[in-house]
TORTI-451555 format. One record per residue (C-alpha): residue number from 1; residue in one letter; x, y, z. Coordinates in Angstrom, 2 decimals. Example, Ala and Ser with C-alpha at 12.3 -4.5 7.8 and 13.67 -1.06 7.14 Angstrom:
BEGIN
DOKE  num  residu       xx       yy       zz
DOKE    1       A    12.30    -4.50     7.80
DOKE    2       S    13.67    -1.06     7.14
***
This chain:
BEGIN
DOKE  num  residu       xx       yy       zz
DOKE    1       G   -78.21    43.65   -16.51
DOKE    2       L   -75.39    43.06   -19.11
DOKE    3       R   -75.23    40.45   -21.77
DOKE    4       Y   -72.00    39.06   -23.30
DOKE    5       E   -71.79    37.35   -26.61
DOKE    6       P   -69.20    36.76   -29.25
DOKE    7       K   -69.25    39.07   -32.21
DOKE    8       P   -68.99    37.34   -35.57
DOKE    9       W   -66.08    38.40   -37.64
DOKE   10       S   -65.88    38.30   -41.34
DOKE   11       T   -63.15    36.16   -42.63
DOKE   12       G   -63.08    37.85   -45.96
DOKE   13       A   -62.03    36.20   -49.16
DOKE   14       L   -59.26    33.47   -49.21
DOKE   15       R   -56.14    34.26   -51.19
DOKE   16       P   -53.83    31.67   -52.51
DOKE   17       M   -50.41    31.65   -50.79
DOKE   18       E   -47.47    32.69   -52.86
DOKE   19       K   -45.42    29.75   -54.02
DOKE   20       L   -41.95    29.91   -52.65
DOKE   21       E   -39.02    28.94   -54.86
DOKE   22       R   -36.19    26.85   -53.30
DOKE   23       E   -32.70    27.55   -54.07
DOKE   24       K   -29.91    24.96   -53.87
DOKE   25       C   -27.22    25.86   -51.71
DOKE   26       Q   -23.74    24.21   -51.40
DOKE   27       V   -21.99    24.01   -48.13
DOKE   28       P   -18.63    25.89   -48.32
DOKE   29       V   -15.48    23.90   -47.79
DOKE   30       W   -14.58    25.91   -44.70
DOKE   31       A   -17.69    24.89   -43.04
DOKE   32       K   -17.16    21.06   -43.39
DOKE   33       T   -15.69    18.98   -40.72
DOKE   34       T   -11.98    18.48   -41.03
DOKE   35       T   -10.98    17.11   -37.62
DOKE   36       S    -9.82    13.45   -37.34
DOKE   37       P   -11.42    10.99   -35.00
DOKE   38       V   -10.57    11.38   -31.38
DOKE   39       P    -7.72     8.88   -30.65
DOKE   40       Q    -8.26     6.24   -27.97
DOKE   41       K    -6.83     7.47   -24.60
DOKE   42       I    -4.03     5.16   -23.37
DOKE   43       Y    -3.76     4.89   -19.66
DOKE   44       P    -0.49     4.40   -17.84
DOKE   45       R     0.45     0.88   -16.86
DOKE   46       A     2.00    -0.06   -13.56
DOKE   47       P     5.51    -1.63   -13.84
DOKE   48       S     4.36    -4.37   -11.70
DOKE   49       D     1.51    -5.16   -14.17
DOKE   50       L     3.35    -5.77   -17.34
DOKE   51       G     2.67    -9.51   -17.50
DOKE   52       G     4.94   -12.40   -16.61
DOKE   53       D     5.28   -14.62   -13.59
DOKE   54       K     6.11   -12.86   -10.19
DOKE   55       V     7.12   -16.03    -8.25
DOKE   56       V     9.27   -19.05    -8.86
DOKE   57       S     6.58   -21.44    -8.07
DOKE   58       N     2.82   -20.92    -9.05
DOKE   59       T     1.80   -22.98    -5.92
DOKE   60       L     3.15   -20.33    -3.55
DOKE   61       T    -0.12   -18.61    -3.15
DOKE   62       E    -2.03   -21.75    -2.26
DOKE   63       A     0.75   -22.94     0.13
DOKE   64       N     0.92   -19.48     2.06
DOKE   65       P    -2.49   -17.56     1.74
DOKE   66       D    -0.89   -14.88     4.00
DOKE   67       A     1.80   -14.05     1.44
DOKE   68       L     0.12   -10.93     0.18
DOKE   69       S    -0.54    -9.58     3.66
DOKE   70       L     3.05   -10.38     4.69
DOKE   71       G     4.43    -8.51     1.65
DOKE   72       E     2.37    -5.39     2.36
DOKE   73       A     3.32    -5.40     5.98
DOKE   74       V     7.11    -5.74     5.41
DOKE   75       H     6.97    -2.97     2.72
DOKE   76       S     5.17    -0.64     5.15
DOKE   77       L     7.72    -1.34     7.82
DOKE   78       L    10.81    -0.81     5.63
DOKE   79       E     9.28     2.43     4.35
DOKE   80       V     8.47     4.05     7.73
DOKE   81       L    10.90     2.73    10.33
DOKE   82       P    14.27     4.15     8.78
DOKE   83       N    12.88     7.68     9.47
DOKE   84       I    12.19     7.24    13.13
DOKE   85       P    14.47     6.58    16.24
DOKE   86       K    15.38     2.94    16.75
DOKE   87       E    13.85     2.80    20.24
DOKE   88       Q    10.45     3.58    18.81
DOKE   89       W    10.50     0.92    16.00
DOKE   90       K     8.53    -1.70    17.98
DOKE   91       T     5.75     0.72    19.00
DOKE   92       V     5.38     2.23    15.53
DOKE   93       A     5.46    -1.36    13.93
DOKE   94       E     2.66    -2.53    16.14
DOKE   95       K     0.52     0.38    15.08
DOKE   96       L     1.39    -0.14    11.30
DOKE   97       V     0.64    -3.88    11.29
DOKE   98       K    -2.40    -5.15    13.02
DOKE   99       S    -2.71    -8.72    11.67
DOKE  100       E    -1.67   -12.32    12.09
DOKE  101       V     1.58   -11.71    10.03
DOKE  102       F     2.97    -9.20    12.49
DOKE  103       L     5.55   -11.35    14.12
DOKE  104       Q     6.95   -12.55    10.77
DOKE  105       A     6.92    -9.01     9.23
DOKE  106       W     8.53    -7.43    12.20
DOKE  107       A    11.25   -10.04    12.35
DOKE  108       E    12.16    -9.61     8.63
DOKE  109       A    12.03    -5.86     8.79
DOKE  110       Q    14.20    -5.60    11.97
DOKE  111       D    16.75    -8.08    10.60
DOKE  112       I    17.03    -6.04     7.32
DOKE  113       L    17.29    -2.71     9.02
DOKE  114       M    20.05    -4.00    11.42
DOKE  115       H    21.94    -5.88     8.66
DOKE  116       P    25.42    -4.14     8.19
DOKE  117       D    25.61    -4.98     4.47
DOKE  118       L    22.20    -3.22     3.89
DOKE  119       A    22.75    -0.12     5.94
DOKE  120       H    23.41     2.09     2.92
DOKE  121       I    19.99     1.26     1.50
DOKE  122       F    18.35     3.16     4.42
DOKE  123       A    21.02     5.70     5.06
DOKE  124       P    20.11     9.47     5.53
DOKE  125       G    19.44    10.92     2.10
DOKE  126       T    17.99     7.78     0.47
DOKE  127       L    14.51     8.12    -0.94
DOKE  128       A    11.47     5.81    -0.13
DOKE  129       E     8.52     5.16    -2.18
DOKE  130       V     9.58     7.41    -5.15
DOKE  131       N     6.68     8.00    -7.66
DOKE  132       I     7.85     7.85   -11.31
DOKE  133       S     6.07     8.10   -14.66
DOKE  134       A     7.40     8.22   -18.20
DOKE  135       H     6.69     7.24   -21.84
DOKE  136       I     8.81     4.15   -22.43
DOKE  137       D    10.37     3.47   -25.91
DOKE  138       E    10.39    -0.23   -25.31
DOKE  139       L     6.60    -0.11   -24.85
DOKE  140       N     6.02     1.66   -28.09
DOKE  141       G     6.00     4.99   -26.31
DOKE  142       N     3.18     4.09   -24.03
DOKE  143       P     3.24     5.44   -20.47
DOKE  144       I     4.12     3.76   -17.22
DOKE  145       Q     3.39     4.97   -13.75
DOKE  146       G     4.56     3.50   -10.56
DOKE  147       S     6.53     3.77    -7.28
DOKE  148       I    10.06     2.68    -6.51
DOKE  149       D    10.57     1.16    -3.09
DOKE  150       R    14.03     2.73    -2.49
DOKE  151       L    16.03     5.13    -4.61
DOKE  152       I    19.58     6.13    -4.09
DOKE  153       V    20.95     9.01    -6.12
DOKE  154       S    24.68     9.92    -6.18
DOKE  155       A    26.76    12.20    -8.26
DOKE  156       D    27.03     9.88   -11.20
DOKE  157       K    24.96     6.85   -10.41
DOKE  158       V    21.25     6.02    -9.61
DOKE  159       L    20.22     2.82    -7.98
DOKE  160       A    16.58     1.75    -7.79
DOKE  161       I    15.80    -1.13    -5.35
DOKE  162       D    12.66    -3.14    -5.27
DOKE  163       F    11.56    -5.10    -2.17
DOKE  164       K    10.35    -8.65    -2.82
DOKE  165       T     9.01   -10.84    -0.03
DOKE  166       N     8.80   -14.07    -2.20
DOKE  167       Q     9.28   -17.15     0.10
DOKE  168       I    11.22   -19.01    -2.76
DOKE  169       V    14.13   -16.79    -3.55
DOKE  170       P    15.91   -17.27    -7.01
DOKE  171       E    19.64   -18.47    -6.84
DOKE  172       N    20.81   -15.80    -9.45
DOKE  173       P    19.36   -13.16   -11.76
DOKE  174       S    18.81   -15.62   -14.63
DOKE  175       H    16.19   -17.38   -12.42
DOKE  176       V    14.30   -14.22   -11.54
DOKE  177       P    10.63   -14.51   -12.67
DOKE  178       E     9.91   -12.58   -15.90
DOKE  179       G     7.29   -10.22   -14.20
DOKE  180       I     9.93    -8.88   -11.85
DOKE  181       L    12.54    -8.42   -14.71
DOKE  182       R     9.95    -6.40   -16.52
DOKE  183       Q     9.17    -4.29   -13.58
DOKE  184       L    12.81    -3.37   -13.06
DOKE  185       G    13.28    -2.83   -16.75
DOKE  186       A    10.53    -0.27   -16.67
DOKE  187       Y    12.16     1.48   -13.71
DOKE  188       A    15.51     1.59   -15.42
DOKE  189       A    14.06     2.98   -18.72
DOKE  190       A    12.23     5.62   -16.92
DOKE  191       L    15.11     6.64   -14.62
DOKE  192       K    17.34     7.00   -17.64
DOKE  193       Q    15.09     9.68   -18.96
DOKE  194       V    15.12    11.44   -15.69
DOKE  195       F    18.88    11.10   -15.15
DOKE  196       P    20.43    10.85   -18.75
DOKE  197       N    23.87    11.59   -17.43
DOKE  198       H    23.85     8.93   -14.67
DOKE  199       A    24.45     5.26   -14.68
DOKE  200       V    21.23     3.48   -13.86
DOKE  201       E    21.35     0.37   -11.84
DOKE  202       T    18.68    -1.90   -10.33
DOKE  203       S    18.60    -4.46    -7.58
DOKE  204       V    16.16    -6.60    -5.81
DOKE  205       L    16.18    -7.02    -1.97
DOKE  206       W    14.91   -10.41    -1.16
DOKE  207       T    13.53    -9.88     2.36
DOKE  208       K    13.39   -13.64     3.29
DOKE  209       T    17.14   -14.26     2.83
DOKE  210       R    18.13   -10.42     3.50
DOKE  211       C    19.92   -10.64     0.12
DOKE  212       L    20.50    -7.68    -2.22
DOKE  213       M    20.74    -9.02    -5.79
DOKE  214       E    22.06    -6.71    -8.51
DOKE  215       M    20.22    -7.05   -11.85
DOKE  216       P    22.10    -7.00   -15.15
DOKE  217       N    20.78    -4.06   -17.34
DOKE  218       D    20.66    -6.08   -20.58
DOKE  219       L    18.65    -8.82   -18.84
DOKE  220       I    15.90    -6.51   -17.59
DOKE  221       I    15.63    -4.34   -20.77
DOKE  222       N    15.41    -7.48   -23.04
DOKE  223       S    12.49    -8.64   -20.62
DOKE  224       L    10.81    -5.37   -21.01
DOKE  225       Q    11.16    -5.39   -24.91
DOKE  226       R     9.18    -8.80   -24.70
DOKE  227       V     6.06    -7.05   -23.29
DOKE  228       S     4.68    -5.80   -26.67
DOKE  229       S     5.21    -9.29   -28.14
DOKE  230       S     3.54   -11.21   -25.25
***
């Protein structure tokens, strides 16, 4: 048979290791970090979220828990119905709004769309739900991003219209809640950058009273300037 066994190896004489000398080395200037800290990212704010009251009475939500659903329903109807034939309005409206607020929303939307003084708002060539974004000087250059309910652009004028379904309607622009003024101010400031050679105007369509209220430019811009200090 075969026999396996390890063979002893001679380790030999141990030699001391050579002492290594360490050299000091200075990092060159070009290799040092020269970048500044990463600045904090600033996210766009919605024009409707710039602070301030949105309603004349703070008890409105408690008195009408369906106020939010009604507002969303009316907005949807006023966005979609002008683009389809009148005989199809009711059928489309029933598909868009499937909630307990349908009858009220449908009545408001229908009256507004049939109102002769408001016909120009929904005329062919007008724009619905127009997305807009810009860096606003009145907000220290910070960005806003939102959507304008209705926009009318002519040769020398731009009119932005915001739909409001408030159940308590202000008597005049000076009584309009601060939050709405700031929202319109943001729209006006952004549109002025897009249309520098146009006169920029803003209005509120109060759906409950079917009233189109023009907003003074200095009123809404002054309100927008109060955002940074509030």
